[in-house]
C-alpha positions as CSV (number, residue, x, y, z in Angstrom):
1,M,80.8,113.0,107.5
2,E,78.5,113.5,104.5
3,P,80.8,112.9,101.5
4,V,80.4,112.8,97.8
5,I,80.9,109.2,96.8
6,D,81.8,107.3,93.7
7,A,80.0,104.1,92.7
8,N,82.9,101.9,93.8
9,V,82.3,102.9,97.4
10,V,78.9,101.3,97.4
11,I,79.6,98.5,94.9
12,H,82.8,97.3,96.6
13,G,82.1,98.6,100.1
14,R,81.6,95.2,101.6
15,N,79.1,96.6,104.1
16,R,81.7,98.9,105.5
17,Q,79.7,102.1,105.4
18,D,81.2,104.8,107.7
19,F,78.4,107.3,106.9
20,R,74.6,107.5,106.4
21,K,74.0,110.5,104.1
22,V,76.0,110.8,100.9
23,Y,75.9,112.8,97.7
24,T,76.5,111.7,94.2
25,V,75.7,112.6,90.6
26,P,72.9,110.8,88.6
27,E,75.3,108.8,86.4
28,V,76.9,107.3,89.5
29,F,73.6,106.4,91.0
30,E,72.6,104.7,87.8
31,E,75.8,102.5,87.9
32,M,74.5,100.8,91.1
33,K,72.5,98.0,89.4
34,S,73.6,94.8,91.1
35,D,71.4,93.3,93.9
36,M,74.2,93.8,96.4
37,A,74.7,97.4,95.4
38,K,70.9,98.0,95.7
39,R,70.9,96.6,99.2
40,R,73.8,98.8,100.2
41,V,72.0,101.8,98.7
42,D,69.0,101.0,100.8
43,N,71.2,101.6,103.9
44,L,72.2,105.1,102.8
45,E,70.5,108.4,102.4
46,I,71.7,109.3,98.9
47,Q,71.2,112.9,97.7
48,V,71.6,112.9,93.9
49,E,72.6,116.3,92.5
50,E,74.2,118.0,89.5
51,P,77.4,120.0,90.0
52,G,77.5,123.8,89.5
53,S,78.4,124.9,86.0
54,E,81.4,126.9,87.2
55,S,82.8,123.9,89.1
56,L,82.2,121.6,86.2
57,E,83.9,124.0,83.8
58,K,86.9,124.3,86.1
59,V,87.2,120.5,86.5
60,M,86.9,119.8,82.8
61,E,89.5,122.4,82.0
62,K,92.0,120.9,84.4
63,S,91.2,117.4,83.1
64,R,92.1,118.6,79.6
65,D,95.2,120.4,80.8
66,I,96.6,117.2,82.5
67,N,95.3,114.8,79.8
68,S,93.4,113.0,82.5
69,P,92.0,109.5,81.7
70,T,88.8,110.4,83.7
71,S,85.3,110.1,82.2
72,E,82.7,112.8,82.0
73,T,80.9,111.1,85.0
74,D,84.2,111.2,86.9
75,E,84.6,114.9,86.2
76,K,81.0,115.6,87.3
77,L,81.7,113.8,90.6
78,V,84.8,115.9,91.3
79,A,82.9,119.0,90.3
80,L,80.0,118.1,92.7
81,A,82.5,117.7,95.6
82,D,83.8,121.2,94.7
83,T,80.3,122.7,94.4
84,L,79.2,121.3,97.8
85,G,82.6,121.8,99.5
86,R,82.5,118.2,100.6
87,T,85.1,115.4,100.7
88,L,85.2,113.1,97.7
89,V,85.4,109.4,98.5
90,S,86.7,107.2,95.7
91,D,89.2,104.4,95.1
92,D,89.6,105.5,91.5
93,K,93.2,106.8,91.3
94,A,92.5,109.0,88.3
95,V,89.5,110.6,90.1
96,Q,91.7,111.2,93.1
97,N,94.5,112.7,91.0
98,L,92.1,115.1,89.3
99,A,90.8,116.2,92.8
100,K,94.3,116.6,94.0
101,H,95.2,118.9,91.1
102,L,92.3,121.1,92.1
103,D,92.9,121.0,95.8
104,I,89.5,119.3,96.4
105,G,89.5,117.1,99.5
106,F,89.4,113.4,98.9
107,E,89.8,110.1,100.6
108,G,90.2,106.5,99.5
109,Y,87.7,104.0,100.8
110,M,89.1,100.5,100.6
111,E,92.6,101.7,99.5
112,D,94.9,104.4,100.6
113,K,94.6,107.7,98.7
114,I,97.3,108.8,96.3
115,E,100.2,110.9,97.4
116,E,101.7,112.3,94.2
117,T,100.0,114.2,91.4
118,L,100.3,112.9,87.9
119,E,100.0,114.4,84.4
120,W,99.9,112.5,81.2
121,E,101.2,113.4,77.8
122,L,99.6,112.2,74.6
123,V,102.0,110.2,72.3
124,C,101.4,108.4,69.1
125,E,101.0,104.7,69.5
126,N,103.0,104.1,66.4
127,C,105.9,106.4,66.3
128,G,106.0,107.8,69.8
129,S,105.8,111.4,68.9
130,K,104.0,113.8,71.2
131,V,100.6,114.8,69.8
132,S,98.0,117.3,70.9
133,S,95.1,115.3,69.3
134,P,94.8,112.5,66.8
135,P,95.7,111.7,64.1
136,C,99.5,112.0,64.5
137,P,100.9,114.7,62.2
138,N,103.9,112.5,61.5
139,C,102.4,109.1,60.7
140,G,98.6,109.4,60.9
141,H,98.0,106.9,63.8
142,Q,95.8,107.5,66.9
143,K,97.0,108.6,70.3
144,V,97.7,106.7,73.6
145,R,98.0,108.2,77.0
146,R,101.2,107.8,79.0
147,R,102.3,109.2,82.3
148,S,104.6,112.2,82.1
149,F,108.0,111.7,83.7
């Protein structure tokens, strides 16, 4: 298996590497700064790539649609898995959730992968009203993410 990996796979892998060659995005590679992570990186053949623009656009759109708490780096990682047609390996539940929404194959590394898909709604932290973007049209406060039920 030659998966797309998140930084947590290397950083928290505890020398449990089930693969030799992996793919990731530049931002994830830059997160691997500790001495232990660098030693683990030395045991892997890491191919650092950028995702295709179509995949990235699709992932970012889905992330917005579900109000995902993922970062731009997370979205690039999911998009790279889509671009390459490879399995994504991450223990980040929000990353897994985004991949699941897009039918992109994923696995957990140290933890089980998620089973259900989640969406979040944005609500005002002050009055609880649903908002599409801050500030709240009712009271002027900022947003907070909550899981939709």
